[in-house]
DORODREN-931746 format. One record per atom (N, C-alpha, C): residue number from 0; x, y, z; atom name. Coordinates in pm, 1 decimal, padded with zeros to 6 digits. Layout:
N
[atom NUM [X Y Z] "CA"]
...
***
This chain:
128
[atom 0 [-03866.6 12510.6 03716.6] "N"]
[atom 0 [-03841.8 12477.2 03855.2] "CA"]
[atom 0 [-03872.3 12328.6 03875.8] "C"]
[atom 1 [-03775.8 12252.0 03928.3] "N"]
[atom 1 [-03801.3 12109.1 03950.8] "CA"]
[atom 1 [-03897.5 12085.4 04067.5] "C"]
[atom 2 [-03960.8 11967.0 04068.5] "N"]
[atom 2 [-04051.8 11933.1 04178.0] "CA"]
[atom 2 [-03972.9 11918.8 04307.9] "C"]
[atom 3 [-04045.8 11919.5 04417.2] "N"]
[atom 3 [-03984.4 11904.8 04549.5] "CA"]
[atom 3 [-03906.9 11773.3 04556.4] "C"]
[atom 4 [-03787.3 11779.9 04612.5] "N"]
[atom 4 [-03703.6 11660.4 04625.6] "CA"]
[atom 4 [-03613.9 11635.7 04505.4] "C"]
[atom 5 [-03620.2 11722.6 04405.6] "N"]
[atom 5 [-03538.3 11708.3 04286.1] "CA"]
[atom 5 [-03456.8 11834.2 04263.7] "C"]
[atom 6 [-03347.1 11820.0 04189.9] "N"]
[atom 6 [-03262.5 11933.0 04150.4] "CA"]
[atom 6 [-03247.7 11928.1 03999.6] "C"]
[atom 7 [-03214.4 12039.4 03939.6] "N"]
[atom 7 [-03188.7 12039.6 03796.0] "CA"]
[atom 7 [-03042.8 12078.1 03771.8] "C"]
[atom 8 [-02990.8 12031.6 03659.3] "N"]
[atom 8 [-02854.2 12066.7 03619.6] "CA"]
[atom 8 [-02857.6 12115.5 03475.5] "C"]
[atom 9 [-02755.5 12186.8 03434.4] "N"]
[atom 9 [-02746.4 12236.8 03298.0] "CA"]
[atom 9 [-02627.0 12172.6 03230.5] "C"]
[atom 10 [-02650.8 12116.2 03114.1] "N"]
[atom 10 [-02543.5 12056.2 03033.9] "CA"]
[atom 10 [-02555.8 12106.5 02890.7] "C"]
[atom 11 [-02450.2 12091.3 02814.0] "N"]
[atom 11 [-02453.8 12137.1 02675.1] "CA"]
[atom 11 [-02547.1 12047.7 02592.9] "C"]
[atom 12 [-02600.6 12103.5 02486.2] "N"]
[atom 12 [-02689.4 12026.8 02399.0] "CA"]
[atom 12 [-02618.8 11905.7 02340.2] "C"]
[atom 13 [-02491.7 11919.6 02308.2] "N"]
[atom 13 [-02420.3 11806.3 02246.9] "CA"]
[atom 13 [-02408.5 11689.8 02344.5] "C"]
[atom 14 [-02382.1 11718.4 02471.4] "N"]
[atom 14 [-02374.9 11612.8 02572.6] "CA"]
[atom 14 [-02513.0 11550.6 02591.2] "C"]
[atom 15 [-02614.5 11635.1 02602.4] "N"]
[atom 15 [-02752.3 11586.7 02616.2] "CA"]
[atom 15 [-02787.5 11494.1 02499.8] "C"]
[atom 16 [-02758.4 11539.9 02377.5] "N"]
[atom 16 [-02792.6 11461.8 02258.2] "CA"]
[atom 16 [-02723.8 11325.4 02256.4] "C"]
[atom 17 [-02597.9 11321.9 02297.2] "N"]
[atom 17 [-02524.9 11193.9 02300.2] "CA"]
[atom 17 [-02589.8 11096.3 02397.2] "C"]
[atom 18 [-02618.7 11144.6 02518.1] "N"]
[atom 18 [-02681.2 11057.3 02617.9] "CA"]
[atom 18 [-02821.2 11015.7 02574.1] "C"]
[atom 19 [-02895.4 11109.0 02515.5] "N"]
[atom 19 [-03031.9 11078.2 02472.8] "CA"]
[atom 19 [-03031.5 10972.8 02361.9] "C"]
[atom 20 [-02937.0 10983.2 02268.6] "N"]
[atom 20 [-02925.4 10883.5 02161.7] "CA"]
[atom 20 [-02898.1 10745.1 02218.6] "C"]
[atom 21 [-02806.2 10736.3 02313.9] "N"]
[atom 21 [-02774.3 10608.0 02376.8] "CA"]
[atom 21 [-02896.8 10554.7 02450.3] "C"]
[atom 22 [-02966.9 10642.0 02520.7] "N"]
[atom 22 [-03088.7 10601.3 02591.9] "CA"]
[atom 22 [-03191.3 10543.7 02494.1] "C"]
[atom 23 [-03214.7 10614.0 02384.0] "N"]
[atom 23 [-03313.4 10568.0 02285.5] "CA"]
[atom 23 [-03274.8 10433.0 02224.1] "C"]
[atom 24 [-03147.0 10415.2 02194.3] "N"]
[atom 24 [-03099.6 10290.3 02131.9] "CA"]
[atom 24 [-03108.1 10171.5 02226.7] "C"]
[atom 25 [-03101.3 10197.5 02357.5] "N"]
[atom 25 [-03097.1 10089.4 02456.2] "CA"]
[atom 25 [-03221.0 10084.9 02545.0] "C"]
[atom 26 [-03329.1 10146.8 02500.5] "N"]
[atom 26 [-03450.7 10159.1 02581.2] "CA"]
[atom 26 [-03503.1 10024.1 02631.3] "C"]
[atom 27 [-03507.6 09924.7 02543.5] "N"]
[atom 27 [-03562.1 09794.2 02583.0] "CA"]
[atom 27 [-03475.8 09728.4 02690.6] "C"]
[atom 28 [-03345.6 09729.4 02669.9] "N"]
[atom 28 [-03252.8 09670.3 02767.8] "CA"]
[atom 28 [-03259.0 09745.7 02901.1] "C"]
[atom 29 [-03265.3 09877.7 02894.5] "N"]
[atom 29 [-03272.0 09958.8 03016.3] "CA"]
[atom 29 [-03402.2 09935.8 03091.2] "C"]
[atom 30 [-03509.0 09917.4 03017.7] "N"]
[atom 30 [-03638.9 09891.4 03079.7] "CA"]
[atom 30 [-03635.4 09763.5 03163.2] "C"]
[atom 31 [-03558.8 09665.3 03117.4] "N"]
[atom 31 [-03544.2 09539.8 03192.8] "CA"]
[atom 31 [-03470.8 09563.8 03325.1] "C"]
[atom 32 [-03393.5 09671.3 03333.3] "N"]
[atom 32 [-03320.4 09706.6 03455.9] "CA"]
[atom 32 [-03399.5 09804.9 03541.5] "C"]
[atom 33 [-03522.1 09835.7 03500.5] "N"]
[atom 33 [-03606.3 09928.0 03576.7] "CA"]
[atom 33 [-03586.2 10073.9 03541.6] "C"]
[atom 34 [-03514.6 10100.7 03432.4] "N"]
[atom 34 [-03490.6 10238.0 03388.5] "CA"]
[atom 34 [-03591.2 10268.9 03278.5] "C"]
[atom 35 [-03691.2 10353.4 03309.6] "N"]
[atom 35 [-03801.8 10375.8 03216.5] "CA"]
[atom 35 [-03812.9 10518.0 03163.4] "C"]
[atom 36 [-03719.9 10604.3 03201.4] "N"]
[atom 36 [-03724.3 10742.4 03152.8] "CA"]
[atom 36 [-03581.7 10791.4 03128.5] "C"]
[atom 37 [-03571.5 10900.5 03055.4] "N"]
[atom 37 [-03440.2 10957.8 03030.2] "CA"]
[atom 37 [-03377.4 11008.3 03159.8] "C"]
[atom 38 [-03457.0 11072.0 03246.2] "N"]
[atom 38 [-03406.3 11117.8 03376.2] "CA"]
[atom 38 [-03359.4 10998.8 03459.9] "C"]
[atom 39 [-03434.4 10889.3 03453.1] "N"]
[atom 39 [-03395.2 10767.1 03523.2] "CA"]
[atom 39 [-03265.1 10711.0 03468.8] "C"]
[atom 40 [-03247.4 10720.7 03336.9] "N"]
[atom 40 [-03124.4 10673.7 03273.3] "CA"]
[atom 40 [-03004.5 10756.2 03321.4] "C"]
[atom 41 [-03019.3 10888.2 03326.3] "N"]
[atom 41 [-02909.7 10974.2 03372.2] "CA"]
[atom 41 [-02876.0 10942.4 03517.5] "C"]
[atom 42 [-02977.8 10924.1 03601.0] "N"]
[atom 42 [-02956.1 10888.1 03741.0] "CA"]
[atom 42 [-02882.2 10754.8 03750.5] "C"]
[atom 43 [-02926.7 10656.8 03671.4] "N"]
[atom 43 [-02864.2 10523.9 03666.9] "CA"]
[atom 43 [-02717.3 10534.8 03627.6] "C"]
[atom 44 [-02687.5 10614.0 03525.1] "N"]
[atom 44 [-02549.5 10630.2 03477.8] "CA"]
[atom 44 [-02462.9 10699.0 03583.5] "C"]
[atom 45 [-02514.9 10800.8 03648.4] "N"]
[atom 45 [-02438.6 10870.5 03751.8] "CA"]
[atom 45 [-02410.0 10779.1 03870.8] "C"]
[atom 46 [-02510.8 10702.8 03912.6] "N"]
[atom 46 [-02489.9 10609.7 04024.2] "CA"]
[atom 46 [-02387.5 10503.4 03987.4] "C"]
[atom 47 [-02395.1 10451.9 03864.5] "N"]
[atom 47 [-02299.7 10351.1 03817.7] "CA"]
[atom 47 [-02157.9 10407.8 03816.1] "C"]
[atom 48 [-02143.1 10528.8 03766.5] "N"]
[atom 48 [-02011.6 10594.0 03760.9] "CA"]
[atom 48 [-01955.1 10618.0 03900.9] "C"]
[atom 49 [-02041.1 10661.4 03993.6] "N"]
[atom 49 [-01994.7 10684.4 04130.8] "CA"]
[atom 49 [-01949.4 10553.8 04194.9] "C"]
[atom 50 [-02020.4 10445.0 04167.7] "N"]
[atom 50 [-01982.7 10315.4 04223.5] "CA"]
[atom 50 [-01846.9 10271.3 04168.4] "C"]
[atom 51 [-01826.0 10287.7 04038.3] "N"]
[atom 51 [-01697.9 10250.7 03977.6] "CA"]
[atom 51 [-01585.0 10337.0 04031.9] "C"]
[atom 52 [-01609.9 10466.8 04044.5] "N"]
[atom 52 [-01507.4 10556.0 04097.2] "CA"]
[atom 52 [-01473.3 10521.2 04241.3] "C"]
[atom 53 [-01573.5 10483.1 04318.4] "N"]
[atom 53 [-01551.6 10445.1 04457.9] "CA"]
[atom 53 [-01459.9 10322.7 04464.3] "C"]
[atom 54 [-01485.8 10225.2 04379.2] "N"]
[atom 54 [-01401.2 10106.0 04374.1] "CA"]
[atom 54 [-01261.4 10143.5 04328.2] "C"]
[atom 55 [-01253.3 10225.8 04225.3] "N"]
[atom 55 [-01123.7 10266.9 04172.3] "CA"]
[atom 55 [-01044.3 10343.2 04278.1] "C"]
[atom 56 [-01109.2 10436.3 04347.4] "N"]
[atom 56 [-01040.7 10515.9 04449.2] "CA"]
[atom 56 [-00993.8 10428.9 04564.7] "C"]
[atom 57 [-01069.8 10325.4 04592.5] "N"]
[atom 57 [-01035.5 10237.7 04705.1] "CA"]
[atom 57 [-00910.8 10153.9 04675.7] "C"]
[atom 58 [-00895.8 10109.6 04550.7] "N"]
[atom 58 [-00785.6 10019.2 04518.4] "CA"]
[atom 58 [-00675.7 10080.1 04432.5] "C"]
[atom 59 [-00699.5 10194.5 04370.3] "N"]
[atom 59 [-00603.1 10250.1 04276.1] "CA"]
[atom 59 [-00462.8 10268.0 04334.2] "C"]
[atom 60 [-00446.3 10319.8 04456.8] "N"]
[atom 60 [-00310.3 10336.6 04506.9] "CA"]
[atom 60 [-00240.5 10202.4 04530.2] "C"]
[atom 61 [-00319.4 10099.2 04550.8] "N"]
[atom 61 [-00263.4 09967.9 04581.2] "CA"]
[atom 61 [-00244.1 09882.5 04456.9] "C"]
[atom 62 [-00320.8 09914.1 04353.1] "N"]
[atom 62 [-00316.5 09834.4 04230.2] "CA"]
[atom 62 [-00295.6 09924.8 04109.4] "C"]
[atom 63 [-00224.4 09871.9 04009.9] "N"]
[atom 63 [-00201.6 09947.0 03886.8] "CA"]
[atom 63 [-00222.7 09855.5 03768.0] "C"]
[atom 64 [-00292.9 09905.6 03665.9] "N"]
[atom 64 [-00308.7 09828.7 03542.3] "CA"]
[atom 64 [-00178.4 09836.9 03464.9] "C"]
[atom 65 [-00125.2 09721.4 03428.6] "N"]
[atom 65 [-00003.1 09718.2 03347.5] "CA"]
[atom 65 [-00039.7 09704.9 03200.4] "C"]
[atom 66 [-00127.0 09606.1 03169.9] "N"]
[atom 66 [-00166.9 09589.3 03031.0] "CA"]
[atom 66 [-00297.5 09512.2 03020.1] "C"]
[atom 67 [-00360.1 09528.7 02904.8] "N"]
[atom 67 [-00478.6 09452.5 02868.5] "CA"]
[atom 67 [-00442.3 09382.3 02739.3] "C"]
[atom 68 [-00452.9 09250.6 02740.2] "N"]
[atom 68 [-00409.6 09173.3 02624.6] "CA"]
[atom 68 [-00511.2 09062.7 02598.1] "C"]
[atom 69 [-00594.5 09081.9 02496.1] "N"]
[atom 69 [-00692.8 08979.2 02461.9] "CA"]
[atom 69 [-00788.1 08952.3 02575.6] "C"]
[atom 70 [-00779.6 08833.7 02631.5] "N"]
[atom 70 [-00869.9 08790.9 02737.4] "CA"]
[atom 70 [-00807.6 08799.4 02875.6] "C"]
[atom 71 [-00708.5 08887.8 02894.6] "N"]
[atom 71 [-00646.7 08898.0 03026.4] "CA"]
[atom 71 [-00602.0 09040.9 03055.7] "C"]
[atom 72 [-00598.4 09070.3 03185.1] "N"]
[atom 72 [-00551.9 09200.3 03233.0] "CA"]
[atom 72 [-00440.6 09172.4 03332.4] "C"]
[atom 73 [-00329.6 09240.4 03314.3] "N"]
[atom 73 [-00215.6 09226.1 03404.4] "CA"]
[atom 73 [-00216.0 09346.0 03499.1] "C"]
[atom 74 [-00209.2 09315.5 03629.5] "N"]
[atom 74 [-00215.8 09418.2 03733.3] "CA"]
[atom 74 [-00093.5 09406.3 03823.6] "C"]
[atom 75 [-00038.9 09520.9 03862.4] "N"]
[atom 75 [00067.3 09522.0 03962.3] "CA"]
[atom 75 [00002.7 09544.0 04097.4] "C"]
[atom 76 [00019.2 09448.8 04187.3] "N"]
[atom 76 [-00034.8 09457.1 04323.1] "CA"]
[atom 76 [00075.7 09513.1 04411.6] "C"]
[atom 77 [00063.3 09640.3 04449.5] "N"]
[atom 77 [00166.6 09706.1 04529.3] "CA"]
[atom 77 [00164.3 09664.0 04675.6] "C"]
[atom 78 [00059.4 09599.1 04720.3] "N"]
[atom 78 [00052.1 09550.7 04858.1] "CA"]
[atom 78 [00134.7 09422.6 04871.4] "C"]
[atom 79 [00108.5 09328.6 04780.3] "N"]
[atom 79 [00178.8 09200.1 04784.3] "CA"]
[atom 79 [00310.8 09204.1 04708.2] "C"]
[atom 80 [00334.9 09317.9 04639.1] "N"]
[atom 80 [00452.1 09331.4 04553.4] "CA"]
[atom 80 [00460.4 09214.9 04454.3] "C"]
[atom 81 [00346.1 09188.5 04390.1] "N"]
[atom 81 [00334.4 09078.0 04294.7] "CA"]
[atom 81 [00258.0 09126.8 04172.2] "C"]
[atom 82 [00264.0 09046.5 04068.6] "N"]
[atom 82 [00186.1 09071.2 03947.9] "CA"]
[atom 82 [00066.0 08977.3 03951.5] "C"]
[atom 83 [-00052.4 09031.4 03926.5] "N"]
[atom 83 [-00174.8 08950.2 03922.5] "CA"]
[atom 83 [-00224.2 08946.4 03779.0] "C"]
[atom 84 [-00258.3 08828.8 03733.5] "N"]
[atom 84 [-00316.9 08812.7 03601.0] "CA"]
[atom 84 [-00462.9 08774.2 03619.0] "C"]
[atom 85 [-00551.3 08856.9 03564.2] "N"]
[atom 85 [-00694.4 08828.4 03567.5] "CA"]
[atom 85 [-00735.2 08792.3 03425.5] "C"]
[atom 86 [-00786.5 08670.4 03408.9] "N"]
[atom 86 [-00819.3 08620.8 03275.8] "CA"]
[atom 86 [-00964.6 08576.5 03268.5] "C"]
[atom 87 [-01017.2 08576.3 03147.4] "N"]
[atom 87 [-01152.1 08524.9 03125.8] "CA"]
[atom 87 [-01141.0 08373.4 03109.6] "C"]
[atom 88 [-01212.0 08301.6 03195.6] "N"]
[atom 88 [-01217.6 08155.2 03187.9] "CA"]
[atom 88 [-01362.8 08112.3 03196.7] "C"]
[atom 89 [-01407.6 08039.9 03098.0] "N"]
[atom 89 [-01545.6 07990.7 03094.4] "CA"]
[atom 89 [-01647.7 08102.7 03116.0] "C"]
[atom 90 [-01625.1 08216.4 03052.8] "N"]
[atom 90 [-01718.9 08327.8 03059.9] "CA"]
[atom 90 [-01717.2 08406.2 03189.4] "C"]
[atom 91 [-01616.5 08384.1 03275.2] "N"]
[atom 91 [-01604.3 08456.7 03401.1] "CA"]
[atom 91 [-01460.5 08504.6 03417.2] "C"]
[atom 92 [-01443.1 08605.5 03501.8] "N"]
[atom 92 [-01306.8 08647.8 03533.1] "CA"]
[atom 92 [-01250.6 08557.2 03641.8] "C"]
[atom 93 [-01122.0 08527.9 03628.1] "N"]
[atom 93 [-01054.1 08442.3 03725.2] "CA"]
[atom 93 [-00917.7 08503.1 03753.7] "C"]
[atom 94 [-00885.6 08521.2 03881.3] "N"]
[atom 94 [-00756.4 08577.6 03922.0] "CA"]
[atom 94 [-00657.3 08463.9 03941.8] "C"]
[atom 95 [-00551.5 08463.7 03862.8] "N"]
[atom 95 [-00448.8 08359.5 03871.6] "CA"]
[atom 95 [-00370.3 08369.1 04002.6] "C"]
[atom 96 [-00352.6 08491.0 04053.9] "N"]
[atom 96 [-00275.3 08508.6 04176.7] "CA"]
[atom 96 [-00352.3 08456.8 04298.1] "C"]
[atom 97 [-00475.9 08496.6 04312.2] "N"]
[atom 97 [-00557.1 08456.3 04428.1] "CA"]
[atom 97 [-00625.5 08321.0 04407.2] "C"]
[atom 98 [-00627.6 08275.5 04282.0] "N"]
[atom 98 [-00698.0 08152.9 04244.5] "CA"]
[atom 98 [-00844.9 08161.1 04286.1] "C"]
[atom 99 [-00907.4 08276.6 04253.2] "N"]
[atom 99 [-01047.0 08301.3 04287.7] "CA"]
[atom 99 [-01120.1 08369.7 04173.3] "C"]
[atom 100 [-01254.1 08360.8 04179.1] "N"]
[atom 100 [-01339.3 08429.3 04082.1] "CA"]
[atom 100 [-01390.5 08562.0 04135.8] "C"]
[atom 101 [-01364.7 08590.3 04262.9] "N"]
[atom 101 [-01412.0 08715.0 04321.7] "CA"]
[atom 101 [-01313.3 08762.5 04427.9] "C"]
[atom 102 [-01218.6 08844.4 04386.7] "N"]
[atom 102 [-01121.0 08901.7 04478.9] "CA"]
[atom 102 [-01106.5 09049.9 04445.6] "C"]
[atom 103 [-01024.2 09121.4 04519.3] "N"]
[atom 103 [-01013.7 09264.5 04493.5] "CA"]
[atom 103 [-00944.7 09295.1 04361.0] "C"]
[atom 104 [-00865.4 09202.0 04306.8] "N"]
[atom 104 [-00807.0 09222.8 04174.1] "CA"]
[atom 104 [-00917.8 09225.9 04068.0] "C"]
[atom 105 [-01014.1 09136.4 04081.8] "N"]
[atom 105 [-01125.9 09132.3 03987.5] "CA"]
[atom 105 [-01211.8 09257.4 04003.7] "C"]
[atom 106 [-01234.1 09300.5 04127.8] "N"]
[atom 106 [-01307.0 09425.6 04150.7] "CA"]
[atom 106 [-01237.5 09543.1 04085.1] "C"]
[atom 107 [-01105.4 09545.2 04092.7] "N"]
[atom 107 [-01028.0 09652.0 04030.1] "CA"]
[atom 107 [-01045.0 09648.4 03878.2] "C"]
[atom 108 [-01041.0 09528.9 03820.1] "N"]
[atom 108 [-01058.0 09515.2 03675.0] "CA"]
[atom 108 [-01192.5 09572.9 03631.6] "C"]
[atom 109 [-01299.6 09544.5 03707.7] "N"]
[atom 109 [-01431.0 09598.4 03674.2] "CA"]
[atom 109 [-01437.6 09749.7 03691.8] "C"]
[atom 110 [-01346.6 09809.6 03767.4] "N"]
[atom 110 [-01346.7 09954.6 03787.0] "CA"]
[atom 110 [-01274.9 10028.3 03674.3] "C"]
[atom 111 [-01209.9 09955.5 03585.5] "N"]
[atom 111 [-01138.2 10017.5 03473.4] "CA"]
[atom 111 [-01236.9 10039.1 03358.2] "C"]
[atom 112 [-01270.2 10163.5 03326.0] "N"]
[atom 112 [-01374.8 10189.9 03226.7] "CA"]
[atom 112 [-01354.1 10120.5 03092.5] "C"]
[atom 113 [-01232.5 10122.1 03038.8] "N"]
[atom 113 [-01209.0 10059.4 02908.6] "CA"]
[atom 113 [-01228.6 09908.3 02914.9] "C"]
[atom 114 [-01185.8 09846.6 03023.1] "N"]
[atom 114 [-01200.5 09701.6 03040.4] "CA"]
[atom 114 [-01345.8 09667.4 03069.9] "C"]
[atom 115 [-01411.0 09749.4 03152.8] "N"]
[atom 115 [-01551.3 09725.6 03187.7] "CA"]
[atom 115 [-01638.3 09721.4 03062.8] "C"]
[atom 116 [-01614.3 09812.8 02969.9] "N"]
[atom 116 [-01693.1 09816.7 02846.5] "CA"]
[atom 116 [-01677.9 09687.1 02767.3] "C"]
[atom 117 [-01556.6 09635.8 02759.2] "N"]
[atom 117 [-01531.2 09509.8 02687.3] "CA"]
[atom 117 [-01602.9 09395.0 02757.2] "C"]
[atom 118 [-01589.8 09387.4 02889.6] "N"]
[atom 118 [-01653.8 09280.8 02965.9] "CA"]
[atom 118 [-01805.3 09288.9 02953.6] "C"]
[atom 119 [-01858.6 09408.4 02964.1] "N"]
[atom 119 [-02002.9 09428.3 02954.0] "CA"]
[atom 119 [-02054.2 09384.4 02816.7] "C"]
[atom 120 [-01978.2 09415.7 02710.9] "N"]
[atom 120 [-02020.1 09377.3 02576.0] "CA"]
[atom 120 [-02017.8 09225.4 02557.8] "C"]
[atom 121 [-01937.8 09156.3 02638.9] "N"]
[atom 121 [-01932.4 09009.9 02633.3] "CA"]
[atom 121 [-02029.1 08944.1 02732.5] "C"]
[atom 122 [-02101.8 09027.3 02807.1] "N"]
[atom 122 [-02199.4 08974.8 02902.3] "CA"]
[atom 122 [-02139.8 08927.7 03032.8] "C"]
[atom 123 [-02016.0 08969.3 03063.2] "N"]
[atom 123 [-01950.1 08929.6 03187.8] "CA"]
[atom 123 [-01981.2 09034.6 03293.4] "C"]
[atom 124 [-02045.2 08991.5 03400.6] "N"]
[atom 124 [-02087.6 09082.2 03507.6] "CA"]
[atom 124 [-02004.3 09059.9 03633.0] "C"]
[atom 125 [-01996.3 09163.6 03715.8] "N"]
[atom 125 [-01923.0 09156.6 03842.8] "CA"]
[atom 125 [-01999.1 09065.4 03938.8] "C"]
[atom 126 [-01930.9 08968.7 04002.1] "N"]
[atom 126 [-01998.7 08875.6 04093.0] "CA"]
[atom 126 [-02018.3 08934.2 04232.7] "C"]
[atom 127 [-02092.2 09038.5 04247.3] "N"]
[atom 127 [-02110.6 09114.7 04372.0] "CA"]
[atom 127 [-02133.2 09029.7 04490.6] "C"]
***
């Protein structure tokens, strides 16, 4: 029985083991983000996923990923009926269409899980 204010969930051992392995391998880095337990790590991952999904749901009908090519992502902007190219410039994302480092095209790029992983591995963070 969980303590007051908490709930428990049931997952398969294989899923648990995968997440636990990732937690153990990244313990030092996670600790720097204030994540000090496995339960905290799961909470952190769920909150991160919900935030990405929220961004994706907000822009997905208006924007579509066309391609990812090296250091750039091509997006179809259905609102402006234009193509937006978001490229890495000097270690940051830059939108060629908006000529900005922080626009909704860049937010959309960060909501794409496959692209987010690449950006994260290069140390490129969303300019919130």
